[in-house]
All heavy atoms as TSV, in Angstrom:
chain	resi	resn	atom	element	x	y	z
A	1	MET	N	N	99.556	123.571	66.836
A	1	MET	CA	C	99.435	122.128	66.945
A	1	MET	C	C	98.162	121.666	66.253
A	1	MET	O	O	97.111	122.237	66.453
A	1	MET	CB	C	99.370	121.702	68.406
A	1	MET	CG	C	100.648	121.822	69.156
A	1	MET	SD	S	100.453	121.002	70.741
A	1	MET	CE	C	101.801	121.703	71.600
A	2	SER	N	N	98.298	120.637	65.436
A	2	SER	CA	C	97.121	120.058	64.797
A	2	SER	C	C	96.872	118.698	65.417
A	2	SER	O	O	97.776	118.066	65.927
A	2	SER	CB	C	97.340	119.922	63.292
A	2	SER	OG	O	98.345	118.973	63.042
A	3	ASP	N	N	95.620	118.250	65.401
A	3	ASP	CA	C	95.357	116.926	65.937
A	3	ASP	C	C	94.475	116.137	64.994
A	3	ASP	O	O	93.705	116.687	64.233
A	3	ASP	CB	C	94.764	116.973	67.352
A	3	ASP	CG	C	93.698	118.022	67.549
A	3	ASP	OD1	O	93.958	119.162	67.177
A	3	ASP	OD2	O	92.624	117.706	68.070
A	4	ARG	N	N	94.655	114.839	65.061
A	4	ARG	CA	C	93.864	113.905	64.255
A	4	ARG	C	C	93.638	112.649	65.083
A	4	ARG	O	O	94.411	112.345	65.981
A	4	ARG	CB	C	94.555	113.592	62.940
A	4	ARG	CG	C	95.972	113.074	63.093
A	4	ARG	CD	C	96.659	112.932	61.774
A	4	ARG	NE	N	97.554	114.058	61.611
A	4	ARG	CZ	C	98.443	114.166	60.675
A	4	ARG	NH1	N	98.570	113.240	59.777
A	4	ARG	NH2	N	99.223	115.196	60.581
A	5	GLU	N	N	92.599	111.936	64.785
A	5	GLU	CA	C	92.266	110.743	65.556
A	5	GLU	C	C	92.850	109.511	64.892
A	5	GLU	O	O	92.620	109.251	63.718
A	5	GLU	CB	C	90.749	110.610	65.676
A	5	GLU	CG	C	90.321	109.622	66.730
A	5	GLU	CD	C	88.845	109.706	67.032
A	5	GLU	OE1	O	88.456	110.617	67.758
A	5	GLU	OE2	O	88.102	108.854	66.519
A	6	LEU	N	N	93.643	108.754	65.669
A	6	LEU	CA	C	94.285	107.539	65.193
A	6	LEU	C	C	94.125	106.458	66.240
A	6	LEU	O	O	93.773	106.729	67.392
A	6	LEU	CB	C	95.778	107.766	64.939
A	6	LEU	CG	C	96.168	108.781	63.889
A	6	LEU	CD1	C	97.656	109.049	63.933
A	6	LEU	CD2	C	95.757	108.290	62.517
A	7	TYR	N	N	94.428	105.215	65.864
A	7	TYR	CA	C	94.380	104.109	66.812
A	7	TYR	C	C	95.675	104.108	67.618
A	7	TYR	O	O	96.771	104.138	67.069
A	7	TYR	CB	C	94.223	102.771	66.088
A	7	TYR	CG	C	94.120	101.602	67.042
A	7	TYR	CD1	C	92.913	101.275	67.627
A	7	TYR	CD2	C	95.247	100.848	67.372
A	7	TYR	CE1	C	92.813	100.217	68.515
A	7	TYR	CE2	C	95.159	99.797	68.259
A	7	TYR	CZ	C	93.935	99.486	68.825
A	7	TYR	OH	O	93.844	98.445	69.709
A	8	CYS	N	N	95.561	104.052	68.945
A	8	CYS	CA	C	96.721	103.988	69.833
A	8	CYS	C	C	96.813	102.573	70.391
A	8	CYS	O	O	95.853	102.071	70.991
A	8	CYS	CB	C	96.575	104.997	70.974
A	8	CYS	SG	S	97.948	104.931	72.155
A	9	ASP	N	N	97.961	101.928	70.201
A	9	ASP	CA	C	98.167	100.569	70.698
A	9	ASP	C	C	98.167	100.514	72.223
A	9	ASP	O	O	97.716	99.535	72.809
A	9	ASP	CB	C	99.477	99.988	70.176
A	9	ASP	CG	C	99.414	99.672	68.694
A	9	ASP	OD1	O	98.309	99.385	68.195
A	9	ASP	OD2	O	100.468	99.706	68.043
A	10	VAL	N	N	98.684	101.540	72.868
A	10	VAL	CA	C	98.750	101.553	74.328
A	10	VAL	C	C	97.363	101.757	74.929
A	10	VAL	O	O	96.963	101.060	75.860
A	10	VAL	CB	C	99.732	102.645	74.814
A	10	VAL	CG1	C	99.737	102.731	76.333
A	10	VAL	CG2	C	101.136	102.369	74.290
A	11	CYS	N	N	96.610	102.716	74.397
A	11	CYS	CA	C	95.258	103.005	74.897
A	11	CYS	C	C	94.229	101.996	74.377
A	11	CYS	O	O	93.117	101.929	74.887
A	11	CYS	CB	C	94.834	104.411	74.487
A	11	CYS	SG	S	95.856	105.713	75.188
A	12	GLU	N	N	94.588	101.251	73.351
A	12	GLU	CA	C	93.722	100.256	72.712
A	12	GLU	C	C	92.411	100.862	72.217
A	12	GLU	O	O	91.329	100.337	72.453
A	12	GLU	CB	C	93.453	99.079	73.648
A	12	GLU	CG	C	94.712	98.317	74.002
A	12	GLU	CD	C	94.462	97.144	74.926
A	12	GLU	OE1	O	93.397	97.082	75.569
A	12	GLU	OE2	O	95.359	96.288	75.005
A	13	GLY	N	N	92.533	101.971	71.506
A	13	GLY	CA	C	91.354	102.609	70.944
A	13	GLY	C	C	91.741	103.816	70.099
A	13	GLY	O	O	92.910	104.201	70.026
A	14	ALA	N	N	90.740	104.401	69.470
A	14	ALA	CA	C	90.947	105.592	68.651
A	14	ALA	C	C	90.928	106.812	69.558
A	14	ALA	O	O	89.959	107.053	70.278
A	14	ALA	CB	C	89.871	105.696	67.590
A	15	VAL	N	N	92.021	107.543	69.557
A	15	VAL	CA	C	92.159	108.736	70.385
A	15	VAL	C	C	92.793	109.853	69.558
A	15	VAL	O	O	93.446	109.588	68.550
A	15	VAL	CB	C	93.028	108.467	71.638
A	15	VAL	CG1	C	92.342	107.499	72.574
A	15	VAL	CG2	C	94.391	107.972	71.267
A	16	PRO	N	N	92.619	111.094	69.988
A	16	PRO	CA	C	93.265	112.199	69.256
A	16	PRO	C	C	94.779	112.181	69.436
A	16	PRO	O	O	95.283	111.959	70.535
A	16	PRO	CB	C	92.670	113.459	69.894
A	16	PRO	CG	C	91.513	113.012	70.701
A	16	PRO	CD	C	91.708	111.577	71.021
A	17	PHE	N	N	95.495	112.359	68.340
A	17	PHE	CA	C	96.941	112.536	68.349
A	17	PHE	C	C	97.200	113.967	67.896
A	17	PHE	O	O	96.478	114.492	67.060
A	17	PHE	CB	C	97.615	111.572	67.366
A	17	PHE	CG	C	97.857	110.198	67.912
A	17	PHE	CD1	C	96.811	109.309	68.104
A	17	PHE	CD2	C	99.134	109.783	68.219
A	17	PHE	CE1	C	97.038	108.044	68.593
A	17	PHE	CE2	C	99.379	108.506	68.706
A	17	PHE	CZ	C	98.326	107.642	68.903
A	18	GLU	N	N	98.209	114.582	68.445
A	18	GLU	CA	C	98.542	115.936	68.011
A	18	GLU	C	C	100.008	116.019	67.635
A	18	GLU	O	O	100.845	115.282	68.153
A	18	GLU	CB	C	98.195	116.967	69.078
A	18	GLU	CG	C	98.964	116.872	70.357
A	18	GLU	CD	C	98.520	117.922	71.364
A	18	GLU	OE1	O	97.392	118.414	71.296
A	18	GLU	OE2	O	99.345	118.237	72.226
A	19	ALA	N	N	100.288	116.919	66.710
A	19	ALA	CA	C	101.660	117.148	66.276
A	19	ALA	C	C	102.265	118.198	67.192
A	19	ALA	O	O	101.701	119.280	67.350
A	19	ALA	CB	C	101.685	117.616	64.832
A	20	PRO	N	N	103.396	117.893	67.814
A	20	PRO	CA	C	104.050	118.885	68.665
A	20	PRO	C	C	104.657	119.987	67.802
A	20	PRO	O	O	104.744	119.844	66.590
A	20	PRO	CB	C	105.133	118.069	69.378
A	20	PRO	CG	C	105.448	116.967	68.438
A	20	PRO	CD	C	104.149	116.647	67.743
A	21	PRO	N	N	105.099	121.084	68.411
A	21	PRO	CA	C	105.789	122.104	67.617
A	21	PRO	C	C	106.985	121.474	66.901
A	21	PRO	O	O	107.818	120.825	67.522
A	21	PRO	CB	C	106.255	123.131	68.666
A	21	PRO	CG	C	105.332	122.926	69.831
A	21	PRO	CD	C	104.975	121.467	69.818
A	22	CYS	N	N	107.038	121.621	65.592
A	22	CYS	CA	C	108.050	120.936	64.779
A	22	CYS	C	C	109.262	121.832	64.558
A	22	CYS	O	O	109.133	122.912	63.974
A	22	CYS	CB	C	107.433	120.519	63.440
A	22	CYS	SG	S	108.551	119.566	62.418
A	23	VAL	N	N	110.423	121.370	64.991
A	23	VAL	CA	C	111.653	122.134	64.800
A	23	VAL	C	C	112.238	121.929	63.402
A	23	VAL	O	O	113.150	122.638	63.001
A	23	VAL	CB	C	112.707	121.770	65.874
A	23	VAL	CG1	C	112.226	122.152	67.253
A	23	VAL	CG2	C	113.054	120.304	65.816
A	24	ASP	N	N	111.703	120.952	62.651
A	24	ASP	CA	C	112.198	120.667	61.301
A	24	ASP	C	C	111.486	121.479	60.228
A	24	ASP	O	O	111.791	121.335	59.050
A	24	ASP	CB	C	112.065	119.178	60.986
A	24	ASP	CG	C	112.928	118.319	61.894
A	24	ASP	OD1	O	114.017	118.786	62.290
A	24	ASP	OD2	O	112.512	117.195	62.215
A	25	GLY	N	N	110.498	122.269	60.615
A	25	GLY	CA	C	109.805	123.119	59.654
A	25	GLY	C	C	108.674	122.453	58.910
A	25	GLY	O	O	108.228	122.963	57.892
A	26	HIS	N	N	108.179	121.302	59.364
A	26	HIS	CA	C	107.072	120.622	58.692
A	26	HIS	C	C	105.733	121.308	58.933
A	26	HIS	O	O	104.795	121.114	58.175
A	26	HIS	CB	C	106.960	119.168	59.163
A	26	HIS	CG	C	108.122	118.325	58.807
A	26	HIS	ND1	N	108.898	117.709	59.755
A	26	HIS	CD2	C	108.668	117.998	57.614
A	26	HIS	CE1	C	109.860	117.039	59.163
A	26	HIS	NE2	N	109.745	117.200	57.869
A	27	GLY	N	N	105.611	122.053	60.009
A	27	GLY	CA	C	104.344	122.694	60.347
A	27	GLY	C	C	103.308	121.656	60.733
A	27	GLY	O	O	103.588	120.717	61.477
A	28	SER	N	N	102.088	121.804	60.220
A	28	SER	CA	C	101.016	120.863	60.562
A	28	SER	C	C	101.186	119.517	59.873
A	28	SER	O	O	100.484	118.563	60.207
A	28	SER	CB	C	99.660	121.466	60.203
A	28	SER	OG	O	99.585	121.685	58.814
A	29	ASP	N	N	102.107	119.397	58.911
A	29	ASP	CA	C	102.361	118.130	58.216
A	29	ASP	C	C	103.491	117.332	58.866
A	29	ASP	O	O	104.043	116.425	58.257
A	29	ASP	CB	C	102.708	118.380	56.755
A	29	ASP	CG	C	101.535	118.946	55.981
A	29	ASP	OD1	O	100.390	118.625	56.344
A	29	ASP	OD2	O	101.767	119.709	55.029
A	30	CYS	N	N	103.836	117.658	60.092
A	30	CYS	CA	C	104.925	116.969	60.780
A	30	CYS	C	C	104.581	115.489	60.928
A	30	CYS	O	O	103.477	115.132	61.338
A	30	CYS	CB	C	105.152	117.587	62.159
A	30	CYS	SG	S	106.566	116.881	63.017
A	31	PRO	N	N	105.521	114.579	60.606
A	31	PRO	CA	C	105.244	113.150	60.703
A	31	PRO	C	C	105.262	112.624	62.136
A	31	PRO	O	O	104.882	111.493	62.383
A	31	PRO	CB	C	106.368	112.518	59.883
A	31	PRO	CG	C	107.479	113.497	59.961
A	31	PRO	CD	C	106.823	114.850	60.017
A	32	GLU	N	N	105.680	113.434	63.101
A	32	GLU	CA	C	105.717	113.014	64.496
A	32	GLU	C	C	104.400	113.389	65.163
A	32	GLU	O	O	103.975	114.531	65.115
A	32	GLU	CB	C	106.879	113.685	65.218
A	32	GLU	CG	C	108.216	113.364	64.598
A	32	GLU	CD	C	109.336	114.202	65.181
A	32	GLU	OE1	O	109.134	114.852	66.220
A	32	GLU	OE2	O	110.409	114.205	64.574
A	33	LEU	N	N	103.752	112.411	65.783
A	33	LEU	CA	C	102.480	112.642	66.463
A	33	LEU	C	C	102.544	112.064	67.869
A	33	LEU	O	O	103.233	111.075	68.108
A	33	LEU	CB	C	101.329	111.989	65.689
A	33	LEU	CG	C	101.120	112.497	64.270
A	33	LEU	CD1	C	100.085	111.638	63.562
A	33	LEU	CD2	C	100.691	113.941	64.272
A	34	ILE	N	N	101.798	112.675	68.801
A	34	ILE	CA	C	101.773	112.228	70.189
A	34	ILE	C	C	100.329	111.983	70.603
A	34	ILE	O	O	99.450	112.806	70.349
A	34	ILE	CB	C	102.408	113.290	71.101
A	34	ILE	CG1	C	103.868	113.492	70.726
A	34	ILE	CG2	C	102.279	112.902	72.559
A	34	ILE	CD1	C	104.546	114.609	71.457
A	35	CYS	N	N	100.090	110.837	71.265
A	35	CYS	CA	C	98.765	110.505	71.781
A	35	CYS	C	C	98.428	111.485	72.903
A	35	CYS	O	O	99.220	111.680	73.826
A	35	CYS	CB	C	98.749	109.071	72.308
A	35	CYS	SG	S	97.176	108.602	73.084
A	36	THR	N	N	97.256	112.102	72.831
A	36	THR	CA	C	96.867	113.074	73.848
A	36	THR	C	C	96.439	112.410	75.145
A	36	THR	O	O	96.359	113.070	76.172
A	36	THR	CB	C	95.719	113.963	73.342
A	36	THR	OG1	O	94.619	113.142	72.973
A	36	THR	CG2	C	96.156	114.793	72.148
A	37	ARG	N	N	96.186	111.113	75.122
A	37	ARG	CA	C	95.754	110.411	76.331
A	37	ARG	C	C	96.937	109.858	77.123
A	37	ARG	O	O	97.065	110.091	78.316
A	37	ARG	CB	C	94.797	109.283	75.992
A	37	ARG	CG	C	94.199	108.629	77.239
A	37	ARG	CD	C	93.258	107.493	76.911
A	37	ARG	NE	N	92.086	108.000	76.203
A	37	ARG	CZ	C	91.194	107.208	75.616
A	37	ARG	NH1	N	91.345	105.899	75.636
A	37	ARG	NH2	N	90.174	107.723	74.991
A	38	CYS	N	N	97.855	109.124	76.462
A	38	CYS	CA	C	98.937	108.457	77.201
A	38	CYS	C	C	100.321	109.008	76.891
A	38	CYS	O	O	101.273	108.688	77.584
A	38	CYS	CB	C	98.908	106.959	76.938
A	38	CYS	SG	S	99.406	106.502	75.265
A	39	GLY	N	N	100.461	109.802	75.823
A	39	GLY	CA	C	101.759	110.380	75.495
A	39	GLY	C	C	102.630	109.548	74.580
A	39	GLY	O	O	103.775	109.897	74.326
A	40	THR	N	N	102.116	108.432	74.067
A	40	THR	CA	C	102.877	107.596	73.145
A	40	THR	C	C	103.162	108.372	71.860
A	40	THR	O	O	102.275	109.024	71.319
A	40	THR	CB	C	102.097	106.309	72.812
A	40	THR	OG1	O	101.932	105.561	74.015
A	40	THR	CG2	C	102.827	105.463	71.783
A	41	ALA	N	N	104.391	108.300	71.399
A	41	ALA	CA	C	104.780	108.995	70.179
A	41	ALA	C	C	104.803	108.025	69.008
A	41	ALA	O	O	105.194	106.869	69.154
A	41	ALA	CB	C	106.146	109.632	70.345
A	42	VAL	N	N	104.366	108.480	67.848
A	42	VAL	CA	C	104.420	107.695	66.614
A	42	VAL	C	C	104.971	108.582	65.505
A	42	VAL	O	O	104.894	109.810	65.570
A	42	VAL	CB	C	103.033	107.131	66.200
A	42	VAL	CG1	C	102.508	106.162	67.214
A	42	VAL	CG2	C	102.045	108.241	65.953
A	43	VAL	N	N	105.530	107.954	64.502
A	43	VAL	CA	C	106.013	108.659	63.322
A	43	VAL	C	C	105.251	108.116	62.129
A	43	VAL	O	O	105.227	106.905	61.897
A	43	VAL	CB	C	107.531	108.471	63.127
A	43	VAL	CG1	C	107.990	109.137	61.841
A	43	VAL	CG2	C	108.288	109.033	64.310
A	44	ILE	N	N	104.618	108.999	61.396
A	44	ILE	CA	C	103.878	108.617	60.195
A	44	ILE	C	C	104.825	108.804	59.020
A	44	ILE	O	O	105.285	109.911	58.746
A	44	ILE	CB	C	102.631	109.504	59.995
A	44	ILE	CG1	C	101.745	109.495	61.238
A	44	ILE	CG2	C	101.863	109.075	58.761
A	44	ILE	CD1	C	101.177	108.146	61.595
A	45	ALA	N	N	105.171	107.715	58.347
A	45	ALA	CA	C	106.110	107.778	57.226
A	45	ALA	C	C	105.370	107.553	55.921
A	45	ALA	O	O	104.509	106.696	55.828
A	45	ALA	CB	C	107.197	106.725	57.386
A	46	THR	N	N	105.717	108.337	54.935
A	46	THR	CA	C	105.145	108.168	53.605
A	46	THR	C	C	106.279	107.839	52.641
A	46	THR	O	O	107.382	108.378	52.750
A	46	THR	CB	C	104.420	109.430	53.132
A	46	THR	OG1	O	105.342	110.523	53.155
A	46	THR	CG2	C	103.248	109.760	54.034
A	47	PHE	N	N	106.011	106.951	51.730
A	47	PHE	CA	C	107.005	106.519	50.763
A	47	PHE	C	C	106.422	106.621	49.362
A	47	PHE	O	O	105.245	106.365	49.154
A	47	PHE	CB	C	107.420	105.062	51.005
A	47	PHE	CG	C	108.075	104.843	52.331
A	47	PHE	CD1	C	107.346	104.410	53.421
A	47	PHE	CD2	C	109.422	105.081	52.484
A	47	PHE	CE1	C	107.946	104.207	54.637
A	47	PHE	CE2	C	110.042	104.883	53.700
A	47	PHE	CZ	C	109.298	104.444	54.784
A	48	ALA	N	N	107.251	106.949	48.423
A	48	ALA	CA	C	106.850	106.965	47.021
A	48	ALA	C	C	107.544	105.800	46.325
A	48	ALA	O	O	108.758	105.643	46.424
A	48	ALA	CB	C	107.244	108.277	46.367
A	49	PHE	N	N	106.765	104.984	45.660
A	49	PHE	CA	C	107.303	103.832	44.957
A	49	PHE	C	C	107.181	104.049	43.458
A	49	PHE	O	O	106.173	104.548	42.974
A	49	PHE	CB	C	106.542	102.551	45.323
A	49	PHE	CG	C	106.760	102.127	46.736
A	49	PHE	CD1	C	105.839	102.441	47.710
A	49	PHE	CD2	C	107.894	101.420	47.087
A	49	PHE	CE1	C	106.034	102.053	49.014
A	49	PHE	CE2	C	108.102	101.028	48.386
A	49	PHE	CZ	C	107.177	101.345	49.357
A	50	ARG	N	N	108.203	103.658	42.727
A	50	ARG	CA	C	108.158	103.722	41.271
A	50	ARG	C	C	107.591	102.401	40.780
A	50	ARG	O	O	108.151	101.338	41.051
A	50	ARG	CB	C	109.561	103.935	40.732
A	50	ARG	CG	C	109.588	104.093	39.259
A	50	ARG	CD	C	110.981	104.464	38.800
A	50	ARG	NE	N	111.066	104.190	37.391
A	50	ARG	CZ	C	112.109	103.672	36.797
A	50	ARG	NH1	N	113.184	103.417	37.505
A	50	ARG	NH2	N	112.105	103.445	35.526
A	51	VAL	N	N	106.517	102.466	40.067
A	51	VAL	CA	C	105.861	101.260	39.572
A	51	VAL	C	C	106.368	100.977	38.165
A	51	VAL	O	O	106.349	101.843	37.292
A	51	VAL	CB	C	104.328	101.449	39.560
A	51	VAL	CG1	C	103.652	100.217	39.009
A	51	VAL	CG2	C	103.831	101.773	40.946
A	52	THR	N	N	106.859	99.758	37.968
A	52	THR	CA	C	107.313	99.351	36.638
A	52	THR	C	C	106.535	98.119	36.205
A	52	THR	O	O	106.090	97.329	37.027
A	52	THR	CB	C	108.820	99.016	36.633
A	52	THR	OG1	O	109.056	97.969	37.565
A	52	THR	CG2	C	109.645	100.229	37.005
A	53	ARG	N	N	106.391	97.998	34.932
A	53	ARG	CA	C	105.712	96.827	34.402
A	53	ARG	C	C	106.684	95.650	34.383
A	53	ARG	O	O	107.896	95.825	34.275
A	53	ARG	CB	C	105.222	97.090	32.978
A	53	ARG	CG	C	104.191	98.167	32.903
A	53	ARG	CD	C	103.679	98.322	31.498
A	53	ARG	NE	N	104.703	97.993	30.510
A	53	ARG	CZ	C	104.741	98.448	29.294
A	53	ARG	NH1	N	103.821	99.252	28.879
A	53	ARG	NH2	N	105.689	98.095	28.463
A	54	LEU	N	N	106.161	94.453	34.501
A	54	LEU	CA	C	106.987	93.248	34.492
A	54	LEU	C	C	107.777	93.147	33.193
A	54	LEU	O	O	108.949	92.787	33.199
A	54	LEU	CB	C	106.108	92.006	34.684
A	54	LEU	CG	C	106.826	90.676	34.743
A	54	LEU	CD1	C	107.839	90.672	35.884
A	54	LEU	CD2	C	105.841	89.545	34.925
A	55	ALA	N	N	107.173	93.530	32.074
A	55	ALA	CA	C	107.867	93.460	30.787
A	55	ALA	C	C	109.074	94.396	30.770
A	55	ALA	O	O	110.114	94.072	30.208
A	55	ALA	CB	C	106.916	93.820	29.656
A	56	ASP	N	N	108.965	95.572	31.404
A	56	ASP	CA	C	110.087	96.505	31.465
A	56	ASP	C	C	111.228	95.931	32.292
A	56	ASP	O	O	112.394	96.101	31.958
A	56	ASP	CB	C	109.649	97.835	32.069
A	56	ASP	CG	C	108.702	98.587	31.158
A	56	ASP	OD1	O	108.695	98.303	29.937
A	56	ASP	OD2	O	107.955	99.443	31.660
A	57	ARG	N	N	110.903	95.261	33.376
A	57	ARG	CA	C	111.948	94.681	34.221
A	57	ARG	C	C	112.671	93.558	33.497
A	57	ARG	O	O	113.866	93.381	33.650
A	57	ARG	CB	C	111.357	94.161	35.530
A	57	ARG	CG	C	111.019	95.291	36.474
A	57	ARG	CD	C	110.635	94.767	37.808
A	57	ARG	NE	N	109.245	94.337	37.718
A	57	ARG	CZ	C	108.627	93.597	38.610
A	57	ARG	NH1	N	109.255	93.165	39.657
A	57	ARG	NH2	N	107.366	93.272	38.460
A	58	ARG	N	N	111.968	92.797	32.693
A	58	ARG	CA	C	112.603	91.685	31.962
A	58	ARG	C	C	113.584	92.215	30.928
A	58	ARG	O	O	114.624	91.638	30.694
A	58	ARG	CB	C	111.545	90.822	31.295
A	58	ARG	CG	C	110.793	89.974	32.278
A	58	ARG	CD	C	109.834	89.053	31.582
A	58	ARG	NE	N	109.099	88.277	32.567
A	58	ARG	CZ	C	107.910	87.774	32.369
A	58	ARG	NH1	N	107.303	87.940	31.213
A	58	ARG	NH2	N	107.315	87.085	33.307
A	59	ARG	N	N	113.264	93.319	30.286
A	59	ARG	CA	C	114.143	93.883	29.271
A	59	ARG	C	C	115.414	94.448	29.876
A	59	ARG	O	O	116.438	94.497	29.224
A	59	ARG	CB	C	113.428	94.998	28.505
A	59	ARG	CG	C	112.655	94.480	27.324
A	59	ARG	CD	C	112.134	95.626	26.501
A	59	ARG	NE	N	110.723	95.764	26.872
A	59	ARG	CZ	C	110.068	96.887	27.005
A	59	ARG	NH1	N	110.667	98.028	26.801
A	59	ARG	NH2	N	108.806	96.910	27.341
A	60	ARG	N	N	115.383	94.881	31.097
A	60	ARG	CA	C	116.535	95.529	31.726
A	60	ARG	C	C	117.543	94.554	32.312
A	60	ARG	O	O	118.600	94.970	32.721
A	60	ARG	CB	C	116.047	96.472	32.825
A	60	ARG	CG	C	115.281	97.634	32.277
A	60	ARG	CD	C	114.854	98.559	33.369
A	60	ARG	NE	N	113.952	99.572	32.835
A	60	ARG	CZ	C	113.107	100.239	33.541
A	60	ARG	NH1	N	113.052	100.053	34.827
A	60	ARG	NH2	N	112.328	101.144	32.985
A	61	GLN	N	N	117.240	93.280	32.362
A	61	GLN	CA	C	118.176	92.319	32.924
A	61	GLN	C	C	119.377	92.166	31.992
A	61	GLN	O	O	119.224	92.114	30.781
A	61	GLN	CB	C	117.511	90.967	33.133
A	61	GLN	CG	C	116.460	90.992	34.235
A	61	GLN	CD	C	115.800	89.651	34.397
A	61	GLN	OE1	O	115.994	88.755	33.600
A	61	GLN	NE2	N	114.992	89.526	35.444
A	62	PRO	N	N	120.574	92.097	32.556
A	62	PRO	CA	C	121.752	91.954	31.706
A	62	PRO	C	C	121.772	90.601	31.001
A	62	PRO	O	O	121.231	89.622	31.514
A	62	PRO	CB	C	122.922	92.077	32.689
A	62	PRO	CG	C	122.337	91.753	34.022
A	62	PRO	CD	C	120.891	92.148	33.963
A	63	ALA	N	N	122.385	90.571	29.836
A	63	ALA	CA	C	122.492	89.329	29.082
A	63	ALA	C	C	123.398	88.358	29.824
A	63	ALA	O	O	124.400	88.741	30.415
A	63	ALA	CB	C	123.047	89.612	27.683
A	64	ARG	N	N	123.044	87.092	29.785
A	64	ARG	CA	C	123.850	86.079	30.461
A	64	ARG	C	C	125.011	85.681	29.577
A	64	ARG	O	O	124.882	85.522	28.375
A	64	ARG	CB	C	123.004	84.864	30.779
A	64	ARG	CG	C	121.895	85.201	31.752
A	64	ARG	CD	C	121.105	83.986	32.097
A	64	ARG	NE	N	119.982	84.386	32.930
A	64	ARG	CZ	C	119.222	83.549	33.581
A	64	ARG	NH1	N	119.449	82.255	33.478
A	64	ARG	NH2	N	118.238	83.975	34.315
A	65	ARG	N	N	126.142	85.513	30.234
A	65	ARG	CA	C	127.340	85.117	29.477
A	65	ARG	C	C	127.464	83.603	29.500
A	65	ARG	O	O	127.163	82.954	30.484
A	65	ARG	CB	C	128.573	85.730	30.089
A	65	ARG	CG	C	128.558	87.233	30.002
A	65	ARG	CD	C	129.827	87.793	30.552
A	65	ARG	NE	N	129.810	89.243	30.430
A	65	ARG	CZ	C	130.845	89.990	30.623
A	65	ARG	NH1	N	132.003	89.439	30.938
A	65	ARG	NH2	N	130.756	91.267	30.486
A	66	HIS	N	N	127.921	83.059	28.395
A	66	HIS	CA	C	128.129	81.612	28.278
A	66	HIS	C	C	129.611	81.346	28.137
A	66	HIS	O	O	130.362	82.105	27.530
A	66	HIS	CB	C	127.385	81.043	27.061
A	66	HIS	CG	C	125.910	81.252	27.151
A	66	HIS	ND1	N	125.106	80.465	27.924
A	66	HIS	CD2	C	125.079	82.172	26.565
A	66	HIS	CE1	C	123.851	80.873	27.816
A	66	HIS	NE2	N	123.814	81.913	26.998
A	67	ALA	N	N	130.041	80.246	28.699
A	67	ALA	CA	C	131.466	79.870	28.591
A	67	ALA	C	C	131.789	79.511	27.151
A	67	ALA	O	O	130.975	78.936	26.427
A	67	ALA	CB	C	131.756	78.680	29.489
A	68	ALA	N	N	133.000	79.829	26.743
A	68	ALA	CA	C	133.408	79.570	25.355
A	68	ALA	C	C	133.835	78.147	25.151
A	68	ALA	O	O	134.155	77.382	25.942
A	68	ALA	CB	C	134.570	80.495	24.981
């Protein structure tokens, strides 16, 4: 089990959170954490975003059709 200090909304302060034994194989990088003071569980989610330039997005828009 690894622990890190995070803000807990229930305890209203910074307290140690620990990762329980992970059955998904994440090990110490498990996104599920539990407050060691009150037992509140949180999930830390990470997302990867693809950054595109505005000019690239404008070029990819389909051409507008006009009535004949």
